[in-house]
N, C-alpha and C positions, 0 to 999 in steps of 0.2 A: 780824307774824309770819305765816308761811305755814301754812295749815291742814294737818293731818296727813291721810294718805290715808284713814283710817277716818272721819274727821269731814267730809271733802270731799263735797259733794252730787254724786251721779252725773250725768254729762253725757248729755243726751238727744240721740241721733243722729237726723238727718233721714232721710227716706225715701230719700235719695241715699246712695250707698256712702261710708262713712267721712267724712261731712260734718257738722261740728258746726254747729248753728243759732246764728248770730250775727246781730245787726242788719245788719252790712255785707254778709254773704253772703246775707241774705234779699233785699236790694235788688239785689245783683249776683249773680244765680244763673246760672252757666253750666256747672254740673255735669251729667253725663248723668243723666237720670231713671231711677229704679229701678222695675221693673214692680211693680204692686200685688200684695199677697199673696192677696187673695180673688178677683181677677179672672183668669180663665184667658186665657193668650195665644193668639191665633189665628195660625198659621203658614201661609204660602202653599203650596199643594200643588205638588210638582214633577212631577206627572203631565202627560204631553204632551197627553192627551185632555181636560183640564179646560176646560169651556166657560163656566163662570161668570166673571162680571167682578168685580174687586176694586175697592173704593172706600174712601175714608177717611171715618171718622165722627169728627168733632171733638167730643169730649165732655170732661167734666171728671173728672179723676182723683179717686177717693174720698179720696185724701190731700190734696186741695185744690190740685193742680197743673193749671192751665188749659191747659198746653201738652201734655198727654198725648194721644197719638194711638192709637186702637184700630182695628184692621182687623176689619171684620165683614161679613157677607153681609146686604144689605138691598135692598129693591126700591124704597124711597122716595127714596134719595139719587141724585145724578147719577153715572152710571157713567163709568168711565175706560177708554179704549181700551187694548187690548194693544199693546205695542211689541215688535216682533220685532228682536232685535239683528242688525245687518248685519255681516258679516265685514269686518274692516279690510283695505283693499287693501295689498299688500305693496309696500314701497318699494324700488326697485332702484337701485343706484349705476351710474354710467356703465360701470364695469368689468364689473358683472354683466350689464348689457344687451348688451355686446359678447360676453361669454362665452355668453349664452343664444342669440345668433345664430350663434355659432361651432359649438355642439354641437346645432344644430337637428336635428329628425327627418329621417331619410332621405327624399328626394323633396321636401323643402320648400325652396323658393327662398330662399337666403340673400343678404343684401346685402353687397357687397364695398366695403371702404373703401380709399381711396388717400390716401396722404400726400405725393404728389408736389409739391403746393403748398408744403408745409413745406420739402422738399428744395430747391425753387427759391429759397427765401428765405435760403439760406446765403450770407453775404457775408464778405469779409475786408478789413480796413482796411490801406491802404498806408502808414499812419503808425504803427500800434501792433500789428499782428498778423503782422509779419515778423521772424524771428529768423535771424541769420547765424551760420554755423559758421566760426569763425576758424581759420585754418590755423596749424599749429605750425611750418611752414617760413617762413623769412624772405622768400623770394622770391615766395611765393604768398599772396594775401590771404585767399581762402575755399577750403574744401575740400568736395567733394560729400559729402552724407550718404547712407549706404547702408541704414540701418535705424533704426527708432525704436520706442519702447515707452512706454506711459503708466503711471505710477504709480497704483495703485488708490485710495490714500487721498487724496492732495493733487494738484493739477495740476502735477506734475513730469514732464517729458517727457525720456526718455533717448534722445539722438540719437548714433548711431554713424557714424564717418566712415571714409574710405579710408585715413587716416593712423594708424589704430589708437586714436584717442581717442574718449571718450564725453563728450558735453556734457549736463549736467543743467540743463534750461531750465524755469523757472517760467512757465507759459502763462496765468496769471490776467490778467484785464482790466487794462489800464493806460491812462494818458493818452496823447494824441497826442505823438509824438516823445520820450516818456519812456523812457529806456533800461531801466528796471525794475531788479529785484535782480540782483546780479552772478551770472554763470553759473559753475558748478563744472565744470572740465575734468579728466578722469581719462585718463592715458595708460596704457591697459590692454594694448595689443598694439603691436608694431612693424610690423604689416601691417594690411591693410584688414579691417574688421569687417563680416561679411555678415549677422549676425542678433544681436539683443540681446533679452533677456527678463528681466522682474522675476520674483522668486519670489513665493509666495503672501502672505507678510507684508511684502513690499516693502522688505526689508532687503539682499537680495543681488541682483546683476546677473550673468547668464550671457551671455557674449559668444563667438560663433564666428567664428574669423579665418582668414585665408589662410595663417597660419603653422602650420596643421594642428593647432591646439589650441584648447581652450575654457577660458576663465578665469572664475573665480567672484570677484567683487569685493564687498567689504563697503563699502557706501556711506557709512555713518556714519564709519568709520575711514579710508576712501579708500585702501585697500590691497587687493592681490590675495591672497586667502587660499588658493585652490586652482588648480592647473593640471591640466586633464584632457587626457591625451595617449594617443591610440590610433588616430587616423586617419593615413592616408598621403597625404592630399590636403587641399584646402580644406574646412573645416567650413561647410556651407551653411545648416543650420537647427538650432535649439535649442528645446526645450520642456521645461517643468517638469511633474512629476507633481502634479495638483491635489489628491491625497489625502495626499501626503507631501512635506514641504519639503526632504528630503534626497535625493530621487531626481529625475533628469532624464535626457533622452534627446537624442542628437545624430545628425545625418545628414551625410554627407560627399559630396564629389565622387568619392570612391573607391568609391561604391556600398555603403558599410558603415553599418549602424546600431549605435550604441554606447549602452549603458545604464550610468549611473554612480550610485554611492552615496557621498555625501560623508561618511558615517560610517566608511568603510573607511580603515584606516591606509595611508599611502603613504610615499614617500621624500621627504625634505626637504633641500634645500641649505642652506648656511650662511645666506645672506641672501635666499633665493628662497622661493616659496610651496611648499605641500605638493603633490607631484606624485602623481596618481592614475591608475590603469589601469582600464579598463572591466570591470565585473563580468560583463557579457554582451555578446557581439558577433554581429552578424548579417551576415556578409560576402555580397556579391552579392544583396542583398535583392530587387532588381528585375531580376535577370538572367533570361534564358530558360533554364528547366531542361532543355530539349530541345537546347540549343545544343551543338554538338560542338567540341572542341578543334581549332583549325586546324593544318595541318601547319607544319613548320619552313620558315622563309623567307617565309611569308605574313604580312601585317599582321594583328595582333590588334585588333579594335575596342575603343575606349575603354570603360571601365565605365559603366554607367548610374547617373548621379548620384541621390542622395536629395534631393529638392527641398523636402519639407515633412513634418513629423511632428505628430500630435496624439494626445491621450489621449481616447478616446470617453467620452461620458457614460453609456453603457450598458456595464456590466462594469468591474470594478476591475483586471483583469489583462490589459488589451489595449493595443495600440498601433496606430495607422493611419499608413501611409506612402504617399507618392506619388513617382514617378520622372520622370526626364527623357526617357524613351523614348515613353511612351504615356500614355493617360488612365485606366489601370487602377490602382486603389488597393487596398492589401492590409491585412489585419487580422492581427496577430501576437499569439500567446499568450505572455505573459511569465512565466507560472508556472515553477517550478524545473524545468529540463529534466533529462532522464535523462543519465547518463554513457555514453560510448562504451565498448565492450569494449577493454580494454588501454590506455585513455587516461585521463588525469586530467581533461582538459578535458571539460566537458559539451557536449552537443549544442546547436546553435543553437535558439532558440524556433521553434515550428512556425507555418507560415502557415495559419491556420484557414480562411480563405476570402478571395476577391477579388471584384472587380466582374465580373459576368457579361459585360457589354459595355463597349466603349470609346466614351464619348460624343463624343470628338473626331472620330470617323469618321462621325457621323450627320448631318453638315451639309454634305456634299459635299466633304470633304477627301480627297485621294488617299492620304494616309498618316496614321498616328496622330501626335498632338501631345502635348507634355508638359503635365503639371499643375504649374504654377509654385508655387501656394500652396494650402493648405487652411485652412479655418476652420470650427469646429463651430457648429451652430445653437444658439440659446438663446431663451427666451421664446416668442414666436409662431412661431419657426422651429425650436423644439426637435425633436429626432428627425431632423435633416437635417445633411448635410455639404456645404459649398460649396467648389468647386474652380475656381481661376482657371487656364484653359487657355492654351497658347501659340497657340491658334486665335482668340484675342480674344473669348472667350466665358467666362462664369461658369456652370459646370455644377453641377447639383444631384444629390446622392446620398442614398439612404436610409441612415441611420446604422446600422441593424440589419443589413441585407444587403449594404450598399455598392453596390447596383445603381443605376445612373443613372436619374433620373426624366425623363420626356419633356418637359422644359422647360429653358430657359437664358436668360441675360440678356446683352445685347450692346448696342453702340452703333456707329453708322457711323464715328465718329472714334476709337474705342478701338483701340489697338495694344498687345498684351501679348505679343509674341514675344521679350521679354527676360526673363532669370531674375532681374532685380533689381526687378521690379514686385511690389507688395504687395497684399494683400487682407485686409480686416478687417470685422468685424460689430459693430454698435452693441450696447450693453448690453441694450436692450429687445429685441433680436433682429428688428427690423423693417428697419433700414437697413443696406445693404451698400455699402462704399466700396472702390474700386480705383484703382491708379495707371495711367499710360499714357505711352507715348512719343509723340513728335511725328509728325503725319501729313503726308505729302507734302513740300512746300517749307517748311512752317511749322516754326518753332523752338520753339514753345510746347508744352509738355506739359500734361496735364490730369488731374484727378481726376474720377472718375465715382461717382455715387451712384444706388442702385437701392432701390426699395421692394419688399422680399421678404415682407411680412407676409401676403400672400394666395397664397403659393407653392404650397400644398397644394390649391388650388381650380383644377381643370383647366379650368373653364369661365370663369375670370376673364379679362376682356379686358385686364388690366394686363400680361399676358405679352407682348403685342405693343408695349407702350410702351417707349420708349427711356429710358435713364437720363438724369440731370441732369449736364451737363458743367460743371466749375468750371475756369476759365482764369485764371491769374495768375502763372505761373512759367515760366522759360525751361528748355529741355531736358526730358529725360525725368523724369516724376514717378514715383518709385519707391516708397519705404516710405510707408505711411499707417497711421494708428491713431486710434481713437475715444477721446474722454474725455467727461466730463460735459458734455453740451450743446456739444460742440465736436469738430472733426476737424482733425488735423494731417497735413500732406502735405509730403514732402521731395523736392527736385528737384536736378538736376545743376548748377544755378547757385549752389549752396551755401547756399540759404535754406530755411527751414521756415515754412510758412504755416499759420495757424490760421483755420478757418472756423467761423462761429457763425450760427445762425438769427436773423434780425431782419426782421420783415415790414415795419415802418415804413421802415427804411433801403432795403430792397429796392424798395419802391414809389417812393421818391424816385429811385433809380437808374434805374428804368424810365421815369419821367416825364421826367427830364432826364439822358440818358446822357452827353452831351458834358461836362457840368459834373461829374458824379459819378465819371467814370472816373479823375480825378486823385486821388481820395480812396479809392475802393473798388474791389474786384474782385468779380464775381458770375458767375452761370452764363451761358452763351452763349445 
């Protein structure tokens, strides 16, 4: 029978907190000792000027615990030296080390890093990195691609051709001579497509064509959902608003910039897509405001085409454009314009500012040249705008003022006097890629790579370095686009090449070029 609480003998607690004395716990004692009641504890002074040394006096606890340690001041025991704690050295990651060098104090010499060796290691397999654009015409085998755009989520490349088709190509690595997954071909237009862009969530494709319209295609359903009609000539460039998936802008050969809103109701045919009109138009965006109307009977010059558009990263209501006449780029204010007196139509958006100088006239050119393509800087090149000129140079602009900077990138074999040549910047903001036409009697076009990570350092010797030339296709290399660890280039021979960095294979190609040229293509 269990004893009642009143008759149970009281349990004696040990000098340790809440520890009952048992034979097992006496032999295996690992509880923390409780300070004795009649012995005052001595605490170490926190004063900085304390000069006495502390030492340990190993004595016996009055409770019988031989492990009790008491700190006392005594002159008979061995003194222990003071230990000054050393501050722990801060550990910097490679990213922090680069940033510390980048934002070094003024006047301090900073080290410049060049990734030219990585750009030289870009190679392309002749067996697995070539994709062909099949023609829809029975009499023609291949059709030239005019534009390409990389899907942001998966390695799907949208390649637009001169027959109005869009090929969706999976550019993942594949085995030699393996055909890979089947391509999806969409017949979007009945005329050539000069620009193609994915929207922000990679579900819609915007294509600008020579039929004077822009089509919005749903990739999952493989149907054209909207037809944007407002230009009177070929649509040369298309760009999506990065802050809104329903807004986009287009520029045409008629010199007009059109802004579109996919939420606006339009007219719809019985079996056709929804036809929309532009919500805002900017006619003659790059025309000379001082130009006078010519008299009757004299030839009127052709309008100045809009060659490229981009939404700047600074400001939510702006649009930057370039034209086919000179190297001056303009910034437009897209906020709601005021209405004209006695007219329902609003005024066109105002041109807030333009480039103060034309960079195409600063290198010995007798006349101004066009800016073929624009691309905004990101990452290490944030705050800049790169423009590919018809003078075979890549010019650099300040993104805030749009004024050109005193540096450019060029190559002795680069020819960009065609309006089909593309320009693209890698996601890290360090590598710039351009297309090029054939030089002299050569029939081979090339893609060129430039390291622009040190573009803001005017004393950097990399400015005089030439780009890396990638040779592997016939005819002019027009559209180019970056993907994750790869570059896609489109040429007039109807092929799309994918270039990837591989140091080991590149060294084998340099070691034995005669044997490797049958399997690989690399820089010249």
